C-alpha positions as CSV (number, residue, x, y, z in Angstrom):
1,M,23.0,-3.5,-7.5
2,I,19.5,-3.6,-9.1
3,V,18.1,-5.8,-6.3
4,A,19.3,-3.3,-3.7
5,T,18.0,-0.4,-5.4
6,L,14.7,-1.9,-5.9
7,L,14.5,-2.9,-2.3
8,G,15.5,0.5,-1.1
9,L,12.7,2.0,-3.4
10,A,10.2,-0.2,-1.7
11,T,11.7,0.7,1.8
12,L,11.4,4.4,0.9
13,C,7.8,4.2,-0.2
14,I,6.9,2.7,3.2
15,W,8.8,5.1,5.0
16,I,7.2,8.1,3.3
17,G,3.7,6.5,4.0
18,C,4.8,6.0,7.6
19,I,5.9,9.7,8.2
20,G,2.9,10.9,6.5
21,F,0.7,8.8,8.6
22,A,2.3,10.2,11.7
23,R,2.2,13.8,10.5
24,L,-1.4,14.0,9.3
25,G,-4.2,14.7,11.6
26,S,-7.5,13.5,10.2
27,A,-8.6,9.9,9.6
28,L,-9.2,10.4,5.9
29,D,-5.9,11.9,5.5
30,R,-4.1,9.0,7.2
31,L,-6.2,6.7,5.0
32,H,-4.5,8.2,2.0
33,C,-1.0,7.5,3.4
34,A,-1.9,3.8,4.2
35,T,-3.3,3.4,0.7
36,F,-0.1,5.0,-0.7
37,V,2.0,2.3,0.9
38,A,-0.1,-0.3,-0.5
39,A,-0.1,0.9,-4.0
40,S,3.6,2.1,-4.3
41,A,5.6,-0.5,-2.4
42,G,4.2,-3.4,-4.3
43,L,5.6,-2.6,-7.9
44,P,9.3,-2.5,-6.9
45,V,8.8,-5.8,-4.9
46,V,7.2,-7.4,-8.1
47,V,10.1,-6.1,-10.3
48,L,12.6,-7.2,-7.8
49,A,11.2,-10.8,-7.8
50,F,11.4,-11.1,-11.5
51,V,14.9,-9.5,-11.7
52,A,16.1,-11.9,-8.9
53,D,14.3,-15.1,-10.0
54,G,13.3,-14.6,-13.6
55,A,9.9,-15.8,-14.8
56,S,9.8,-18.3,-11.9
57,A,6.8,-19.6,-10.1
58,R,7.6,-17.5,-7.0
59,A,7.8,-14.3,-8.9
60,W,4.4,-15.0,-10.6
61,K,2.8,-15.7,-7.2
62,I,4.4,-12.4,-5.9
63,L,2.7,-10.8,-8.8
64,L,-0.6,-12.2,-8.1
65,L,-0.4,-11.5,-4.5
66,V,0.4,-7.7,-5.1
67,T,-2.4,-7.5,-7.6
68,L,-4.8,-9.0,-5.2
69,M,-3.6,-6.6,-2.5
70,L,-4.3,-3.7,-4.8
71,V,-7.7,-4.9,-5.5
72,N,-8.7,-5.8,-2.0
73,G,-6.9,-2.7,-0.7
74,A,-9.1,-0.5,-3.0
75,A,-12.2,-2.0,-1.8
76,L,-11.2,-1.9,1.8
77,T,-10.0,1.8,1.6
78,H,-13.5,2.7,0.0
79,A,-15.4,1.0,2.7
80,T,-13.3,2.5,5.5
81,A,-13.5,6.0,3.9
82,R,-17.3,5.7,3.6
83,T,-17.7,4.7,7.3
84,I,-15.5,7.5,8.5
85,V,-17.4,10.1,6.5
86,W,-20.7,8.6,7.7
87,R,-19.6,8.7,11.3
88,Q,-18.5,12.4,11.0
89,A,-21.9,13.2,9.4
90,T,-24.0,11.7,12.1
91,G,-21.5,12.4,14.9
92,E,-21.7,8.8,16.2
93,R,-18.7,7.4,18.1
94,S,-18.8,3.7,19.3
């Protein structure tokens, strides 16, 4: 029951991000939705891995991957947002 609940929570986070991405108009607003999915869906997956497998090597690898995804996602989001703001300020479209 716990596994199904955590999997449902991760799926719900992804769907909320997708609906927000489809509804929002500007690139910066959509970027927030993509970041939300990366930040919110990872935690239930990590907890799910530890509940299902215990402290196995697979669960620790999932924790490492989700942590790396958060760090890399933050850097990528920052770089993307800077580029969007720069393009809006200069009016450049390539």
